[in-house]
Every structure is written in C-alpha cells, then in structure tokens.
C-alpha positions in Angstrom: -37.1 -12.9 -46.0 -36.8 -10.5 -43.1 -38.4 -13.1 -40.8 -35.6 -15.5 -41.5 -32.9 -12.9 -40.9 -34.3 -12.0 -37.5 -34.5 -15.6 -36.5 -30.9 -16.2 -37.4 -29.8 -13.1 -35.6 -31.7 -14.0 -32.5 -30.2 -17.5 -32.5 -26.8 -16.0 -32.8 -27.4 -13.7 -29.9 -28.6 -16.6 -27.8 -25.5 -18.7 -28.6 -23.1 -15.8 -27.9 -24.8 -15.2 -24.6 -24.6 -18.8 -23.6 -20.9 -18.9 -24.6 -20.3 -15.8 -22.5 -22.1 -17.3 -19.5 -20.1 -20.5 -19.9 -16.8 -18.6 -19.9 -17.9 -16.8 -16.7 -19.1 -19.9 -15.0 -16.0 -22.0 -15.7 -17.8 -25.2 -14.7 -20.1 -27.9 -16.2 -23.7 -26.7 -16.1 -24.9 -30.0 -14.7 -22.7 -29.6 -11.6 -23.8 -26.0 -10.7 -24.7 -25.4 -7.1 -26.3 -22.4 -5.3 -22.9 -21.0 -4.5 -21.8 -21.2 -8.1 -24.9 -19.1 -9.1 -23.9 -16.5 -6.6 -20.4 -16.4 -8.0 -21.7 -16.2 -11.5 -24.0 -13.3 -10.7 -21.1 -11.5 -8.9 -18.9 -12.0 -12.0 -21.6 -10.7 -14.3 -22.0 -7.5 -12.2 -18.2 -7.1 -12.0 -17.8 -7.5 -15.7 -20.9 -5.8 -17.0 -22.4 -3.6 -14.3 -21.5 0.1 -14.2 -18.9 1.5 -11.8 -21.5 2.1 -9.1 -22.7 -1.5 -9.2 -26.0 -0.7 -10.9 -27.6 -2.8 -13.5 -26.9 -2.3 -17.2 -28.7 -3.7 -20.2 -25.8 -6.2 -20.7 -25.8 -7.4 -17.1 -29.6 -7.7 -17.2 -29.4 -9.8 -20.3 -26.8 -12.1 -18.9 -28.8 -12.6 -15.7 -31.9 -13.3 -17.8 -30.1 -15.9 -20.0 -28.5 -17.5 -16.9 -31.9 -18.0 -15.4 -33.2 -19.7 -18.6 -30.1 -21.9 -18.8 -30.4 -23.0 -15.2 -34.2 -23.6 -15.4 -33.9 -25.5 -18.7 -36.7 -23.3 -20.2 -36.6 -21.4 -23.5 
C-alpha cells in the first residue's frame, strides 16, 4: 500500500517538474537548440536560484529533470 502511494507521488512530481520546464522553455522540445538550453538554464537560475546566484535544491532538480528530458532517458 505504501509502495503504491510513493509511486504515484513520484509520478506526480515528475509531471509537475516537466510542466514547469515546459513553461520555462516556451518552445517545442523537439526544436530545442543549444542556445535554447542556455536560456532555459538561465531562466531556472533566475527563478529558482538564491539571490547570490547559487544553486538551490529546486534549481538543482529542474536542471536534473531538464537533462533527462533532453537526453530522452528516464
């Protein structure tokens, strides 16, 4: 029972993260270029990094999920 709850929660987190990345990217994923990746990372740090430009847990997660989305891996 707990195992099913964790799996649904994990799936929900993944979907929310992909939605967030999609909103930041504002472009079709199949048309993404290297410059688009730079812009996406800059937007992630602007929105989720701390005031000194350092990494936060949220910015780290967004970068991690963007890498998975772009690589096509799980």
